[in-house]
N, C-alpha and C positions, 0 to 999 in steps of 0.2 A: 880840311877842304869839304868833307861831307857835311859838317855842321854849317858851313857857309852856304852850301846848296839848300839845306833845310831852311835856313833863314830866308833865302830868296823865295823858296817855295811857300813859306808862311805868308809873305807879302802877296804872292800870287793868289793864294786861296782866299785870303781876307778881301782882297780887291775884287775878286769875282763875286763874292757874296754881296759886296756893296753895289757893284755894277748890275748884278742880277735884280736887285730891288727896283732899279730904275726901269730896266727892260721888261719887268713883269707887267707894267702898265702899257708899254709900247713894244710888243713882241717883235724880235728881230727874225726875219726870214727872207727868203729870196724875193718874195713879192712885196716886201715892206716898201713904203714910200722913200724917195731919195733922201729927204732930211734925216730919216731914221738911220739909213745906211751910212750916211756921212758922219752922223753923230757917233754911231757905233765904231766906225773906223778910227775916229779921233780918240774915243775912250780906250779902245784896245791898243792904239798906238802909244798913247800916254802911259798906259800900264806897262808896255814894253820898255819905254824910256825909264820909268820908275824902277823896273827890275835891273836895268843897266846901272843905275846909280848905286845899287846895292850888289853889284856883280862881284865875282871872284877874280882877282887879278892874278892870272897865271904867270904872265911876264909883264914887263912895263907897258907893252902895247897890245897884249893879248888878254882878253877877258872871256869869262864863261858865265852864263846865266840861263834863265828860262824865258827870255823875251819872245821866243818863237811861238810859245803856247797860245798867248792871246791872239796872235796873228792867225794861227791854224784854226782856232775856234771861230774867229770872225769869218774866215773863209767858209767853213762848214755850215755856219748858221745863216750868214747873210750873202754868200757868194763873193765874186771877185771885187766888187766895189769897196766894201769895208776892209777886205783883206789888203788890197793895194794901198788904200789910205793909211792903214796901220803900218804897212811895210815902209812907206815913204817917211812916216813919223819916226820909225825906228832907225832908218838910214840917217836921217837928219840928226836924231838924238845921238847916234854913235859918233858922228863927226863933231857935233857940237860939244859933247861931253869930254871926248878924249882926243880931239884934234884930227886934222886931216893926215892920214898916214896910209901906208900900204895895207896894214891890218884893218884899219877903219873902212877903207873902200871895199876890200874883199869881203869882210863880214857883213857890212851894210848892203853891198850889192847882192850877196847871197840871200839875205833876208828879203830883199825886194823880189828876187827871182822866186823864192819859195812862196811868197804871198801871191804872186801872179799864178804860178802853177797850181797851188792849193785852191785858189779861188775858182779856177776853171775846172779843176778836177772834182770839186765839191758838187757841181751841178745843182740840181733842185731837190735832192733827196733829204736835206736837212742834217742836223747834228745827231750822231749816235756814238756810243762808246767805241764800237768796232771800227767805224769809219775814221774816228779821231786817231785810233791806234795806228791805222794804216798810214794816214797822212803825217802823223808824228814820226813814224819810222823814216818816211821820205825826207822830212825836214831835218831830222837828226843826222841822217846820212850826209846831207849837204853841209850841215854845221860841222860835222866831224871832219869832213874834207878841208874846210876852211881853217879849223883849229890846227890840223896837221900841217897845212901849208904855212900858217903864221908861226907855229912853234919851230918848224924847220928853218924859217927865215930868221927867227931869233936865235937859232943854234941850240935849242933846248928841247929836242924832240922826245927826250926821256920822260917828260912829264905827261905826255899824251895819254898813255894807258890809264893813269889814275884819274885825270880830268874827264876823259871820255866815259870811263866806267861810271863815275859818279853822276855825270850829266845824263847818261842814258837811263840809269836806274831812277833818278829823281824825276826827270822829265816824264817818263812813262807813268810812274805811280801818281805823281802830283797832277800831271795833266789829266789823267782819267778822273781823279778826284775833283778837279776844277770843272770838268765837263759835267760830272754828275751834279755838282752843286748848282751850276748855272742852269742846267736843264730842269732840275727839280724845282727850283724857284719859279721859273717861267711856267712850267707845265702845271704845277700845283695851283698857282694863281689863276691860270687859264681854266682849270677845272672848277675852281671856286667861282670864277666869274660866270662860266657857263651854267653852273648849278644855280647861281643867283638869278641869272637871266631866265632860266627855265622855271624857277620857282615863281618869279614875278609874272611870267606868262601864264603859269598855272593858276596863280592867285586871280589874275584877271579873268581867266576862263571860268573859274569857280564863281567869282563875284557876279559874272554875267549869266551864269547858268540858269535855265528856267526852273530847275529843281532846287529845293532847299538843300544846302550843303554845309557841313561842319567838319572840323578836323579835331581829332582827339590825340593828345600826347599823354601817355600814362593813363590816367582815368579822367583827366580834365579836358574840357572843351577849350581849345586854343584859337579857333577860328570859326566864324559863322558868317554866311553871306546874308544879303538883305531878305532873300526868300525865306531863309531859316528864321530870321527875326520875326518875320510876319507869321510864319507857321506857329511859332511858340508864343505869339502875342507879346513880344518884347519891344520896348521902345528904343533901346540902343544896345550895342554889343556888350557894354559893361554889365548889363543885366544877366548875360549868359556866360561870358568868358571866365575861365578859371574855375568854373563850377563843375562838379562831377557829373558825368552823363547820367548816372543813376538817379539824379535829382529829377529828371524829366521822364523817367520810365514809370508806368503805372505799377503800384505795389503788387497787384495780382500777377504781374508778368515778370517780376524781378528774377525769380528762379529760372525762368526760360531765358531771360536775357543773359544770365550768368553762364548757362550751358552753351548758348550760341557764341558767347565771347570766347569761351575756352576752345570751342571748335574752330573759330576763326584763327586764333593764335596757333592752333595745332595744324591748321590747313585741312581739317576734316569736315568742314561744313558741307552738307549734302546739296544745298541750294545756294545760288548766287544772291537770292533775295530773301529777306527776313521780314516777317510781319510782326509789328509791335504796336503798343498803345502808349502814346506820349501824354504827359501831363503838361498843359500850358501854364504860363505864369498866372493866369486868372483862374486856375483851378479846373477849367474845362479839359476834356480829353479829345484826342485826335488819333484816328487809326492811320498808321503809316506803314510804308514798305521801305526797307532799308537795303542799300547796297554798300558793302564795306570793302575797301581795298587799302593795302599798305602803301605809304608814301614817305618821303623825307620832307620834313617841315622844319625850317630854320636849323638845318644840319642835324636834326634828330629824327629818329624813327617815330612815325605817327600813323594814324589811320584816317582815311578820308571816308566820310559817311554821306552818301546821297540819300535824301529823304523825299519820299513822294506821299502826298496826302491821298489816302485811299478810303476815306470815310464814306464818300458817296458810293463807291463801289461795294464796300462792306455792307452798307445799308441796303443796297439793291440785292446783294447776295442773301442777306437775311430775309428780306421780303420774299425772294424767290424760294428760299429754303422753307419758309413758313407756308408758302402757297403749295409747295411740293408735299410738305407734311400733311396739310389739310387734304390735298388730293389723294395722297396715299391712304389717309384715314378713311376718306369717303369711299375709296375703292375697296376697302376692307369691311365696310359696314353695309348692312342691309338697309335699303332706303326706307322701307316701311316701318320696321321695328327699332332701328337704331342700334341693333346688336350685330356682332360679326356675321358675315355672310358665308356662303358655302366655300368660296375660294380661301378665305381666311381659316375656316374650319379645317380644310384639307392640309393647309400649311402647318397649323398648330398641332393637328393630330400626328402628322409625320414626325415633328420635333419631339412630341411627348413619347411617341413609340420608341424613337432612338434613345431618348434619355432613360426610359424604362428598361430597354434592353441592356444599356450600359450599366445601370445600377441594380438590375434584377429586382425591380419594384413593380407592384401591381398597378395596372392601368385599367380604369373602369370607363365604360362608355354607355350612354343610353340615348335612345331615340324616343320622342313623344310627339303626339299630335292631338288635335281636338276631335272628340268623338262626334260623328255625324256632322262634320263641318260643312259639307256640301248642302245639307238640309238647312243649316243655319244661314248660309249665304242666300239660298233661295227664298227663305222666309224674311230675313232682316235686311237683305241687300248686301252688296259688296262693301259698302262703307261700314255697315255694321260688322261684317266679317273682318274687315281690316282692323277695326277697333278691338275686337276680341283678340286678334293675333298680337296686337301691341300690348294688351294686358297680360297675356300669357308670357310674352317675352320679358316684360318688366318683373313679373313674379319670379320667373326662373332665374334671371340674372341677379335679382336682388338676393335670393336665397343662396345660390351657388357662388356668387362673387364673395359673399361673406366668408366662405370657406376656401377661397383662393382657387376656384374651379372656373372652367371655361364653358360658355353657352353661345350657340350660334343658330341661325336659322338655316335649316337643312334644305328647305324647298317647300313651296305651297304652305300647308298648315303644319308641316313637320319641323321639329326642332331637334337639336342634338346637344349633348353635354359631354365634356371630357374631364375626368377626375383623376388626378395623379396622386400616387402614393396613398391610396386608400384601400381598405379591405372590401370584399364584396358586401359584407354586412353593413359597413359604413355607407357604401354607395346605395344600398337598398334603402337604408333609413332616410337618406336625403331624397331619393326618388319618391318614396312614400310621403314624405313631408311636403314635397312640391305638389303631388297629386291632391293631397288633403287641402292645401291652401287654395288651390283652384276651386275645389268643391265648396269650400267655406265662403268663397266670394259670392256664390249663388247667382251667377250671371244668368238671366233668363234664356232658356233654349226650348221654345215651344215644340220644336220638331224632333227633339231627341227621343229615342226609343227606350232609354234606360233611366232618364231623370228629367226633372223640369228645369234643370239648370245646366250650364256648361260643365263638362267633365273632360278629363284627358286620360289617355292610355299610355303606359310607359313600357318600353322594352329595354332591359338592362343586361349587360354582360361585363365580365372582368377577366383579365388575363395578365400574366407576366410576359411581356413582349420577348420575342426571340428574334435575333438578327436574321434568321432564315425566313421569318414570316413577314407579313405586311400589315399595315393598319386596316386594310380592307377586311381582314378577318373579323376585327371588332365590329365594323359596320354590318357585316353579313350576319353575325350572331345576334347583334342588337335588333336587327330587322326581323329575324326569326322570332325573337322574344316579343317584339311589338305585335307581330301577326298573331302570336299565341294569346296575348292579352286581349286583343279584339275578339278572337274566336271564343274566348271564355267569358265574354259578356261586357268587355270594355270597363273603363273607370277603375283600372287596377294596374299593378306593376308586375310584370312577368320577367323571369330571369332565364338566360340561356348560358350554358357552360361550354366554351369552345374546346376545352381540352378533352372532353369525353362525350360531347354531343348530348349531354343530359340537360333537361329543362325542368324548371320548377315554378 
């Protein structure tokens, strides 16, 4: 008998698989249109009749099968209408197949009653495994009562335990399996349909997006909108599709693109926007800003890339940066001589002091000015004085820059030089060479009290910087040395030693 129930169950499961294929296009639920509910009732009713054809004959007029399961599922999924229609078909089928008898009317009537009760008990909550289990218990209780009555009428009540045990076990297990198959077919198709609809809407939004947009699956471009074609100077999608994205990245930025891509996949990208440089099909370049997000494209994982042309912005930024650079340079330079000014000198001297303190290396500094410059201005005029200052600055920077040192205008006719990593002897040699070059120029100076040409006096000092000290110490001792050079007759280099207050 158990094998007979399994055969009946196989027909049930196979039939639900076939019926599910039809209803996946026209989902059955409480709010389905009338034609769908009527058609569902007919389908489930005919399935019940089919199960009766292959039913188990317990007695000549007593049969057992799983015809109630389609009816219960119809009630849970579609409400009372398909359930009652299925119940009517099953009642008619019972009488038509096995004739009008007490057993036929009682069993058929019970099926109709079960269909009505299940239909209204189902409400609007839909089909679930747990709710099916509950209604199946109710239906099997009614069926068990009818089988007991009919077997008692036939005088063979002893068969009841075996029949009912098999029917309860098979109807519960196979019923749940049938529900699972039916729901899985309908819901999976509904999910696919929603995904397709969502993808279609998404494609439409992307296609009409004001930004260039493309999709990447693996490493290849699988979608690009019209704005993207225009950005890359492509005539049609076939020029772009199925090509690796790296084909359109400037070679100088491939390494950056690889690092960004790894960060995107790892979810560690620090910014939502990535700047890149793309190569167009005609060989020109375009500066772009990318926004990357993961998507599902044609049922596969992909990345959606929104691209914005920022070439104009980058050009503006470059012009602004150049202008700021020029402004910064101008703010660091002396307007008359073109060499660094006092502000830049202070900045450089502090940096050199800190480096010397860290490396315990000697830092030399000297101040120099034009001897009797006031008399020169009075005699030759300020324009003449300005020209002499420019010449002094040019000679000093030309000499000291050759050796990697720094020269700046200190103020008025005074200049300063910073020499890193040199000994006092080397610094003295450079200072003396500078003084000598100015003297050899033989620039006329009719008002000088020491020569007929322009001369300079230099005050030099050198020290190993200490973190406890300050750069002002260098300036102080160089100033003392310069004062001493003037006191001793000008046109000379004088040296002051900060560590011992000795002078020479």
